[in-house]
C-alpha positions, 0 to 999 in steps of 0.5 A, a space after each residue: 450514511 454517507 460521510 465526506 472523505 477524510 483527510 490527513 492532517 498537514 502538519 507532520 504529513 508531507 503528502 498534503 491533498 491526500 484523501 480516503 474516499 470512505 463512502 464506498 463499500 463495495 464496487 469497481 472504482 477508479 483510483 482516483 475514486 477512492 484514494 485522492 491526490 496521488 498524483 501529488 506524492 513525490 514516491 508516486 510520481 519517482 515510480 511513475 517518470 514525474 508528475 505528468 506520468 503519475 497521473 495518467 497510470 493513475 487514471 487507469 488502475 481500476 480499484 474493486 471493492 471485495 471481500 477477498 482481500 486481506 487487505 489490498 492486492 494487484 489482480 495479476 491477471 488484469 492490474 487493478 487494486 482489490 482492496 476489502 470494503 472492510 479494511 477500507 472502511 477501519 484502516 487508519 489514513 496512514 496504513 492506507 496510504 502505505 498499503 496503496 503506495 506498496 500497492 501502486 509499485 505492484 502495478 508498475 510491476 505488473 506494466 512491466 510484464 514482471 511476475 507477481 506471485 513467483 512462486 519460486 520465492 516464499 512471500 519474504 523472498 520475492 524480488 517483488 515483495 522486496 520491492 514494494 516494501 523497500 520504496 513503501 518503507 522509505 515513505 514511511 520513514 519520510 511521514 515519521 513512523 518509528 523503527 518499532 510502527 515499521 516492524 509492525 506494518 511489516 507483519 501479515 498474518 500469512 507469514 511466519 513470526 520467523 519470516 516477519 524476522 526475517 523480513 525485517 531484516 532483510 529491509 533493514 528495520 531496526 526494532 525487532 518485536 513481535 506481532 499478534 497482527 496488522 494494526 487497524 489504527 
């Protein structure tokens, strides 16, 4: 069953016009077919040097819906963003917005020639991850997320509770509670 793309509520959400197209579950698409309106995001414009360069950068990003992803990641071979189709269908707009911001930082890093998955560092110590999380958490605060919600957002299943606490502390997140997994809504 096909449905219209979902629109984030405009009240309390500074990125008016952002939409998530949930009508697809597999295949390859231009980023703007899945995540609509990102060129108007101040954080995206800041990442890519203005509205024009952001729009151009976004036109060149491919999104691949593939169940190899837990959530989303940037393919370090071609710079595409891989998204689990089920995650695209079930995650809240807020999580998808924050995750795509995080991955766009990695896309920028990829185009700068940086090593995205440098094995010299653990996940929570990797400079590319820390940079992407810093940008994402700044945006999370701008859209009104609490420190507890941000701390929850930082939890991913491939890190330990101790690593999670360390990551939260390194990123200046105040609430240090444990999580059972990333919330889906």
